[in-house]
Every structure is written in structure tokens, then in C-alpha cells.
Residue frames as qw, qx, qy, qz and C-alpha x, y, z in Angstrom:
[[0.227, 0.736, -0.437, -0.465, 2.74, -10.81, 48.19],
 [0.961, 0.258, 0.041, -0.085, 2.94, -13.48, 45.43],
 [0.811, -0.180, 0.320, 0.457, 6.09, -15.23, 44.23],
 [0.048, 0.753, -0.331, -0.566, 8.61, -13.20, 42.34],
 [0.836, 0.497, 0.228, -0.029, 8.62, -14.00, 38.63],
 [0.267, -0.631, 0.569, 0.454, 11.88, -14.72, 36.96],
 [0.817, 0.557, 0.060, -0.137, 12.49, -15.33, 33.24],
 [0.549, -0.423, 0.558, 0.456, 15.70, -16.94, 32.09],
 [0.617, 0.722, -0.146, -0.278, 16.71, -16.07, 28.43],
 [0.557, -0.409, 0.685, 0.231, 18.85, -18.88, 27.07],
 [0.512, 0.475, -0.538, -0.472, 19.86, -20.77, 23.95],
 [0.477, 0.078, -0.875, -0.006, 19.71, -24.20, 25.52],
 [0.657, -0.496, -0.019, -0.567, 16.72, -24.97, 27.88],
 [0.904, -0.141, -0.396, 0.080, 18.16, -28.31, 28.99],
 [0.562, 0.134, -0.446, 0.683, 21.34, -26.93, 30.66],
 [0.187, -0.449, 0.158, -0.859, 19.14, -24.42, 32.57],
 [0.715, -0.401, -0.518, -0.242, 17.26, -27.13, 34.46],
 [0.615, -0.270, -0.543, 0.505, 19.55, -27.18, 37.51],
 [0.118, 0.061, -0.165, 0.977, 19.63, -23.41, 37.82],
 [0.404, -0.320, -0.389, -0.764, 15.95, -23.30, 37.43],
 [0.710, -0.403, -0.577, 0.004, 15.41, -25.78, 40.22],
 [0.430, -0.117, -0.404, 0.799, 17.69, -23.72, 42.50],
 [0.147, -0.196, -0.047, -0.968, 15.68, -20.57, 41.85],
 [0.632, -0.361, -0.480, -0.490, 12.46, -22.59, 42.58],
 [0.655, -0.260, -0.591, 0.393, 13.88, -23.88, 45.82],
 [0.212, -0.080, -0.249, 0.941, 14.36, -20.14, 46.78],
 [0.200, 0.643, 0.660, -0.332, 10.59, -19.62, 46.12],
 [0.176, 0.455, -0.242, -0.839, 10.78, -17.92, 42.76],
 [0.720, 0.503, 0.430, -0.210, 8.40, -18.64, 39.98],
 [0.208, -0.539, 0.563, 0.591, 10.63, -19.37, 36.97],
 [0.734, 0.625, 0.204, -0.173, 10.05, -19.41, 33.18],
 [0.485, -0.350, 0.581, 0.552, 12.71, -20.45, 30.64],
 [0.575, 0.745, 0.146, -0.306, 12.50, -18.85, 27.20],
 [0.631, -0.160, 0.523, 0.550, 14.56, -19.84, 24.09],
 [0.352, 0.536, 0.520, 0.564, 12.67, -18.29, 21.22],
 [0.155, -0.416, -0.256, 0.859, 12.95, -14.52, 21.64],
 [0.241, 0.369, -0.187, -0.878, 11.34, -13.19, 18.38],
 [0.469, 0.404, 0.786, 0.005, 8.30, -14.09, 16.54],
 [0.175, 0.032, 0.469, 0.865, 8.18, -12.67, 12.97],
 [0.156, -0.516, -0.691, -0.483, 4.38, -12.73, 12.92],
 [0.424, -0.837, -0.340, -0.069, 4.02, -11.14, 16.27],
 [0.459, 0.550, -0.298, 0.631, 6.78, -8.52, 16.75],
 [0.301, -0.627, 0.306, -0.651, 5.57, -7.42, 20.15],
 [0.892, -0.211, -0.389, -0.090, 5.32, -11.06, 21.43],
 [0.673, 0.090, -0.461, 0.572, 8.71, -10.91, 23.18],
 [0.006, 0.335, -0.257, 0.906, 8.22, -7.54, 24.83],
 [0.689, -0.369, -0.173, -0.600, 4.69, -8.60, 25.99],
 [0.864, -0.164, -0.451, 0.149, 6.26, -11.75, 27.67],
 [0.419, 0.244, -0.432, 0.760, 8.89, -9.65, 29.38],
 [0.299, -0.445, 0.053, -0.842, 6.22, -7.43, 30.92],
 [0.829, -0.350, -0.327, -0.288, 4.93, -10.43, 32.89],
 [0.832, -0.104, -0.371, 0.400, 8.19, -10.82, 35.00],
 [0.383, -0.921, 0.024, 0.072, 10.06, -9.06, 37.79],
 [0.380, -0.665, 0.547, 0.339, 13.54, -10.23, 37.04],
 [0.791, 0.586, -0.159, -0.079, 15.24, -11.10, 33.72],
 [0.552, -0.580, 0.545, 0.247, 18.31, -13.35, 33.78],
 [0.613, 0.669, -0.359, -0.218, 20.47, -13.61, 30.72],
 [0.969, -0.130, 0.163, 0.134, 22.01, -17.10, 30.39],
 [0.400, -0.586, 0.535, 0.458, 25.83, -17.63, 29.83],
 [0.602, 0.222, 0.697, 0.321, 24.71, -19.23, 26.52],
 [0.326, 0.913, 0.244, 0.003, 23.78, -15.90, 25.02],
 [0.633, 0.243, 0.026, 0.735, 26.56, -14.07, 23.27],
 [0.219, -0.444, -0.241, 0.835, 27.55, -10.52, 24.40],
 [0.086, -0.058, -0.447, -0.889, 26.07, -9.26, 21.14],
 [0.380, -0.479, -0.726, -0.315, 22.63, -10.87, 21.91],
 [0.424, -0.532, -0.554, 0.481, 22.85, -9.58, 25.43],
 [0.198, -0.260, 0.058, 0.943, 23.66, -5.99, 24.26],
 [0.202, -0.156, -0.519, -0.816, 20.78, -5.98, 21.85],
 [0.463, -0.543, -0.687, -0.137, 18.15, -7.30, 24.23],
 [0.411, -0.311, -0.511, 0.687, 19.13, -5.21, 27.19],
 [0.101, -0.046, -0.051, -0.993, 17.61, -1.93, 26.02],
 [0.517, -0.359, -0.595, -0.500, 14.25, -3.64, 25.88],
 [0.616, -0.392, -0.624, 0.278, 14.66, -4.76, 29.48],
 [0.277, -0.161, -0.266, 0.909, 15.90, -1.40, 30.66],
 [0.200, -0.252, -0.322, -0.890, 13.03, 0.37, 28.93],
 [0.620, -0.430, -0.559, -0.343, 10.58, -1.77, 30.90],
 [0.288, -0.672, 0.398, -0.554, 12.35, -0.96, 34.12],
 [0.960, -0.189, -0.177, -0.108, 12.93, -4.65, 34.89],
 [0.426, -0.704, 0.566, 0.051, 15.71, -5.84, 37.17],
 [0.880, 0.403, -0.222, -0.114, 18.21, -7.99, 35.36],
 [0.596, -0.563, 0.553, 0.150, 21.24, -10.31, 35.92],
 [0.637, 0.592, -0.473, -0.140, 23.81, -11.60, 33.45],
 [0.927, -0.261, 0.259, 0.069, 25.10, -15.09, 34.25],
 [0.512, 0.781, -0.345, 0.097, 28.86, -15.15, 33.49],
 [0.891, -0.260, -0.094, 0.359, 32.21, -16.65, 34.29],
 [0.519, 0.011, -0.030, 0.854, 34.00, -13.44, 33.83],
 [0.030, 0.598, 0.303, -0.741, 33.37, -9.65, 34.41],
 [0.399, 0.657, 0.553, 0.321, 31.22, -7.89, 31.90],
 [0.371, -0.080, -0.042, 0.924, 32.88, -4.54, 31.20],
 [0.128, -0.409, -0.404, -0.808, 29.57, -2.86, 30.06],
 [0.562, -0.623, -0.318, -0.442, 27.68, -3.38, 33.22],
 [0.160, -0.628, 0.576, -0.497, 28.48, -3.07, 36.94],
 [0.159, 0.156, -0.947, 0.232, 28.93, -6.02, 39.39],
 [0.458, 0.098, 0.499, -0.729, 25.39, -5.58, 40.76],
 [0.776, 0.367, -0.010, -0.513, 24.15, -7.22, 37.53],
 [0.482, 0.462, -0.743, -0.052, 26.83, -9.98, 37.14],
 [0.825, -0.338, 0.319, -0.322, 25.89, -13.36, 38.62],
 [0.023, -0.483, 0.869, 0.105, 28.71, -16.05, 38.66],
 [0.776, 0.091, -0.492, -0.385, 27.77, -19.30, 37.02],
 [0.567, 0.137, -0.758, 0.290, 29.64, -21.06, 39.92],
 [0.285, -0.406, 0.373, -0.784, 27.75, -19.49, 42.87],
 [0.078, -0.134, -0.951, 0.266, 26.28, -21.80, 45.56],
 [0.247, -0.649, -0.658, -0.291, 22.64, -21.80, 46.54],
 [0.389, -0.683, -0.349, 0.510, 23.43, -19.72, 49.57],
 [0.272, -0.313, 0.188, 0.890, 25.29, -17.23, 47.54],
 [0.017, -0.375, -0.637, -0.673, 22.57, -17.11, 44.94],
 [0.320, -0.715, -0.622, 0.008, 19.91, -16.40, 47.65],
 [0.369, -0.631, -0.153, 0.665, 22.04, -13.61, 49.26],
 [0.258, -0.083, 0.391, 0.879, 22.75, -12.10, 45.89],
 [0.109, -0.518, -0.633, -0.566, 19.18, -11.92, 44.85],
 [0.390, -0.739, -0.472, 0.281, 18.22, -10.52, 48.26],
 [0.330, -0.513, 0.027, 0.792, 20.82, -7.83, 48.02],
 [0.139, 0.218, 0.554, 0.792, 19.78, -7.10, 44.39],
 [0.219, -0.730, -0.615, -0.203, 16.12, -6.45, 45.76],
 [0.413, -0.712, -0.269, 0.500, 17.52, -4.17, 48.42],
 [0.348, -0.204, 0.282, 0.871, 19.70, -2.32, 46.05],
 [0.056, 0.434, 0.669, 0.601, 16.82, -1.89, 43.67],
 [0.292, -0.830, -0.473, 0.046, 14.64, -0.26, 46.42],
 [0.449, -0.682, -0.079, 0.571, 17.47, 2.07, 47.43],
 [0.300, -0.295, 0.413, 0.807, 18.64, 3.33, 44.05],
 [0.528, 0.522, -0.028, -0.669, 17.10, 4.86, 41.01],
 [0.850, 0.223, 0.471, 0.083, 16.35, 2.36, 38.29],
 [0.483, -0.130, 0.486, 0.717, 18.63, 2.15, 35.25],
 [0.222, 0.645, 0.587, 0.435, 15.78, 3.60, 33.14],
 [0.190, -0.945, -0.244, 0.109, 15.59, 6.62, 35.37],
 [0.489, -0.556, 0.317, 0.592, 19.34, 7.11, 35.06],
 [0.419, 0.243, 0.603, 0.634, 18.95, 6.88, 31.29],
 [0.024, 0.881, 0.455, 0.128, 16.18, 9.55, 31.58],
 [0.295, -0.877, 0.040, 0.378, 18.59, 11.91, 33.18],
 [0.528, -0.199, 0.532, 0.631, 21.03, 11.14, 30.52],
 [0.359, 0.645, 0.611, 0.285, 18.42, 12.26, 27.94],
 [0.056, -0.981, -0.070, 0.172, 19.12, 15.83, 29.05],
 [0.749, -0.023, 0.281, 0.600, 22.17, 15.64, 26.87],
 [0.056, -0.578, 0.148, 0.801, 23.76, 18.65, 25.24],
 [0.662, 0.629, 0.234, -0.335, 22.05, 19.60, 22.13],
 [0.259, 0.737, -0.557, -0.282, 25.38, 19.73, 20.16],
 [0.376, -0.215, 0.900, 0.052, 25.74, 15.90, 20.65],
 [0.616, 0.456, 0.636, -0.087, 22.72, 15.25, 18.52],
 [0.390, 0.868, -0.146, -0.270, 23.76, 17.90, 16.07],
 [0.102, -0.631, 0.745, 0.190, 27.15, 16.21, 15.86],
 [0.538, 0.111, 0.836, 0.006, 25.51, 12.85, 15.22],
 [0.570, 0.655, 0.460, -0.186, 23.07, 14.01, 12.57],
 [0.224, 0.878, -0.301, -0.297, 25.62, 16.17, 10.79],
 [0.296, -0.479, 0.807, 0.177, 27.92, 13.13, 10.71],
 [0.687, 0.271, 0.669, -0.086, 25.38, 10.97, 8.81],
 [0.020, -0.112, 0.609, 0.785, 25.56, 10.65, 4.99],
 [0.506, 0.024, -0.199, -0.839, 22.33, 10.78, 3.02],
 [0.650, -0.084, -0.725, -0.214, 21.55, 7.09, 3.13],
 [0.347, -0.143, -0.755, 0.537, 22.20, 6.92, 6.83],
 [0.205, 0.064, 0.270, -0.939, 19.92, 9.90, 7.44],
 [0.638, -0.050, -0.393, -0.660, 17.14, 8.31, 5.45],
 [0.586, -0.124, -0.793, 0.111, 17.49, 5.11, 7.55],
 [0.219, -0.179, -0.648, 0.707, 17.43, 6.85, 10.91],
 [0.349, 0.032, -0.045, -0.935, 14.55, 9.21, 9.72],
 [0.631, -0.097, -0.631, -0.442, 12.53, 6.11, 8.70],
 [0.532, -0.207, -0.769, 0.288, 13.05, 4.42, 12.06],
 [0.010, -0.114, -0.430, 0.896, 12.24, 7.55, 13.98],
 [0.474, -0.034, -0.288, -0.831, 9.07, 7.86, 11.90],
 [0.552, -0.121, -0.818, -0.110, 8.22, 4.30, 13.05],
 [0.478, -0.597, 0.118, -0.633, 7.57, 5.60, 16.63],
 [0.399, -0.448, 0.739, -0.306, 9.41, 2.75, 18.33],
 [0.916, 0.181, 0.214, -0.288, 7.83, 0.01, 16.10],
 [0.611, -0.250, 0.651, 0.374, 9.88, -2.62, 14.37],
 [0.509, 0.694, -0.203, -0.467, 10.55, -1.74, 10.66],
 [0.926, 0.094, 0.342, 0.131, 11.23, -4.77, 8.48],
 [0.480, -0.357, 0.470, 0.649, 14.34, -4.85, 6.38],
 [0.330, 0.426, 0.675, 0.503, 12.34, -4.92, 3.19],
 [0.014, -0.901, -0.433, -0.030, 10.22, -1.91, 4.21],
 [0.342, -0.788, 0.152, 0.489, 13.28, 0.13, 5.29],
 [0.469, -0.087, 0.592, 0.650, 15.02, -0.84, 2.04],
 [0.231, 0.666, 0.614, 0.355, 11.92, 0.44, 0.07],
 [0.165, -0.947, -0.187, 0.200, 11.88, 3.80, 2.05],
 [0.432, -0.630, 0.330, 0.555, 15.64, 4.38, 1.39],
 [0.204, -0.248, 0.673, 0.666, 15.98, 3.34, -2.17],
 [0.510, 0.318, -0.055, -0.797, 12.49, 3.99, -3.45],
 [0.906, 0.142, 0.201, -0.345, 11.18, 0.42, -3.79],
 [0.650, 0.536, -0.538, -0.014, 14.45, -0.94, -5.07],
 [0.736, -0.473, 0.442, -0.200, 14.89, -4.13, -2.82],
 [0.788, 0.437, -0.433, 0.005, 17.72, -6.40, -3.72],
 [0.890, -0.279, -0.199, 0.301, 20.27, -8.60, -1.97],
 [0.538, 0.281, -0.098, 0.788, 23.03, -6.01, -2.67],
 [0.194, -0.656, -0.042, -0.728, 20.76, -3.21, -1.19],
 [0.770, -0.594, -0.142, -0.187, 20.04, -5.17, 1.98],
 [0.800, -0.097, -0.171, 0.567, 23.82, -5.79, 2.44],
 [0.250, 0.469, -0.024, 0.847, 24.31, -1.99, 1.91],
 [0.508, -0.684, -0.159, -0.499, 21.58, -1.21, 4.39],
 [0.848, -0.451, -0.190, 0.202, 23.21, -3.59, 7.11],
 [0.626, 0.112, -0.121, 0.762, 26.54, -1.82, 6.59],
 [0.058, -0.564, -0.058, -0.821, 24.91, 1.66, 6.91],
 [0.670, -0.671, -0.190, -0.254, 23.15, 0.64, 10.09],
 [0.839, -0.264, -0.165, 0.446, 26.49, -0.54, 11.54],
 [0.420, 0.275, -0.063, 0.862, 28.07, 2.76, 10.64],
 [0.326, -0.694, -0.134, -0.628, 25.18, 4.70, 12.31],
 [0.799, -0.540, -0.265, 0.032, 25.81, 2.74, 15.38],
 [0.697, 0.008, -0.119, 0.707, 29.46, 3.66, 15.30],
 [0.163, 0.459, 0.045, 0.872, 28.70, 7.25, 14.90],
 [0.588, -0.705, -0.198, -0.343, 26.24, 7.21, 17.88],
 [0.817, -0.404, -0.141, 0.387, 28.97, 5.83, 20.01],
 [0.541, 0.183, -0.029, 0.821, 31.44, 8.37, 18.69],
 [0.149, -0.637, -0.163, -0.739, 28.97, 11.16, 19.58],
 [0.110, 0.056, -0.731, 0.672, 28.84, 9.78, 23.16],
 [0.577, -0.173, -0.071, -0.795, 25.02, 9.34, 22.99],
 [0.060, -0.116, 0.954, -0.270, 23.98, 6.55, 25.46],
 [0.422, 0.310, 0.695, -0.493, 20.29, 6.67, 25.20],
 [0.659, 0.528, -0.133, -0.518, 19.81, 6.23, 21.49],
 [0.343, -0.284, 0.870, 0.210, 20.30, 2.71, 19.94],
 [0.701, 0.263, -0.378, -0.544, 19.19, 0.78, 16.83],
 [0.607, -0.219, 0.725, -0.242, 18.06, -2.64, 17.93],
 [0.380, 0.253, -0.761, -0.460, 18.24, -5.56, 15.53],
 [0.777, 0.033, 0.459, -0.430, 15.32, -8.12, 15.62],
 [0.184, -0.292, 0.869, 0.354, 16.90, -11.08, 13.81],
 [0.091, 0.287, 0.885, 0.356, 14.64, -12.14, 10.76],
 [0.014, 0.756, 0.625, -0.195, 12.31, -9.36, 11.60],
 [0.230, 0.833, 0.165, 0.476, 13.87, -5.89, 11.23],
 [0.371, 0.148, -0.355, 0.845, 15.14, -2.84, 13.14],
 [0.290, -0.825, -0.475, -0.095, 13.76, -0.71, 15.80],
 [0.244, 0.520, -0.255, 0.777, 15.07, 2.74, 17.05],
 [0.604, -0.597, -0.497, 0.177, 15.12, 2.85, 20.79],
 [0.245, 0.414, -0.203, 0.853, 15.54, 6.36, 22.26],
 [0.425, -0.653, -0.568, 0.266, 14.82, 7.76, 25.73],
 [0.522, 0.319, 0.559, -0.560, 12.62, 9.70, 25.97],
 [0.500, 0.368, 0.748, 0.235, 10.67, 8.21, 23.14],
 [0.305, 0.895, 0.307, 0.111, 10.58, 10.56, 20.20],
 [0.415, -0.721, 0.143, 0.536, 13.84, 12.17, 21.09],
 [0.418, -0.109, 0.606, 0.668, 15.41, 11.58, 17.68],
 [0.234, 0.616, 0.670, 0.342, 12.27, 12.48, 15.76],
 [0.152, -0.925, -0.259, 0.231, 11.83, 15.66, 17.60],
 [0.358, -0.627, 0.310, 0.619, 15.45, 16.65, 16.81],
 [0.416, 0.161, 0.700, 0.558, 15.15, 15.76, 13.18],
 [0.145, 0.808, 0.532, 0.209, 12.17, 17.89, 12.75],
 [0.236, -0.916, 0.039, 0.321, 13.97, 20.91, 14.51],
 [0.481, -0.385, 0.501, 0.608, 17.26, 20.25, 12.64],
 [0.405, 0.336, 0.698, 0.485, 15.36, 20.19, 9.30],
 [0.063, 0.896, 0.412, -0.154, 13.62, 23.51, 9.80]]
């Protein structure tokens, strides 16, 4: 079996050098990535992730960045760790790695992580079980959206999991009326949709922001929202 491949997502490559060296001493192949998104190649980031076994989120990433990238990692069924100096309320301790841990503690933590991964269902499989949600949850969500919000989520659902640029989304929603005020209005509407998704207690549907690129609808199973919209509209 070859070396386990680890990717570290960070905002500062230089400060990751010591941590990278520690992982290499433990016989891991390590790659450090700072630039997450390529406007000209929207699938570039996801294609890179597919090459690795473990994704480590640096403490240099904000909680918002972590939350927005995590669904992509989960969708690919990759094991992940979040380096942090305090508990992260949205994930369990199995995925929290202290920034102060020793080399021995790091080795044991990674070993236990591999063991736990083999003994338990993956997070993605857990989300698949959650996709068997009560139908009224989706009804509650869709009925709570105003017309603009429905147009936004409909357009993202039609995209089939692809990234939709902000200008393209604006064109679809306001019939080719793209302006700074419309883009601000759209950002506000996307924020409102996210709040309504949370209020409806739907955990396997998210709108992911790709900074400088656009939005993508992430739903498990893929096409869940589109299928519901078609049924709801009949």
C-alpha cells in the first residue's frame, strides 16, 4: 500500500511548514494548497481533492470558509480534520485536531481516525440516510420562499450541481437585468434561503458560495431539490 496522501487547506503556506514536516515524518505524502478556486476552471479544486485520502483544514481558515468547503469534502467521502485551538460546535471531536498536539499525539490521533473510519459509516452515508427526510420538510422550505428566492433555487437546481455564475443567476432571475444593486439583492436573497433551509431543519441541502465564481446547489442525493420542485409544481 502506498503512502497516505494528505492535503492541507490554508491561507498561509509558510506557517504550515513545521506541520507538513511532522506529517512527512509520520510517512504521509503531504500537499499544501492556498488557492482554492480557479474562475476559469471551476472543477479544478474538486478534481484536486479527489487525489487525496485526508483533508486537513488549517486554523488559518475562518469558520465560514470551513463550513462552505466541508460539503464538497463530505460529498467525496474524504476523511477530514479541522486544526483548531478550541472546540468546533458543528463537528464532533473525531474531526478536531489540536494545534498544540505533539508528534506522538498526532500519530496516535491519525491512527485512531483511520480505525474509526473503518468501523463507522462515512459522513456521506449518514447524510444519505438523512435524505430520507419527511416530505413536509421540503414543502415547508419551498412554501416559505418568495418568488425571487424560488427563482434562485430553481435555477441552481437546474444546474445539476454545477457552479452558476452570479451574472448568469442574475440574468435568469431578473430577465437579463444585471446591475450592482441586483447582485446585492441576490446575495441577500441567497442568505435568506440559507436561513430558511436551516429553519426547515434540512441538513442535506446547502448553497455553496465559490468566491469570485458563483453558487452551487449541494443536495444529497443529487437532484433531490429538482425532483421536489417538479413534483411541487405539478
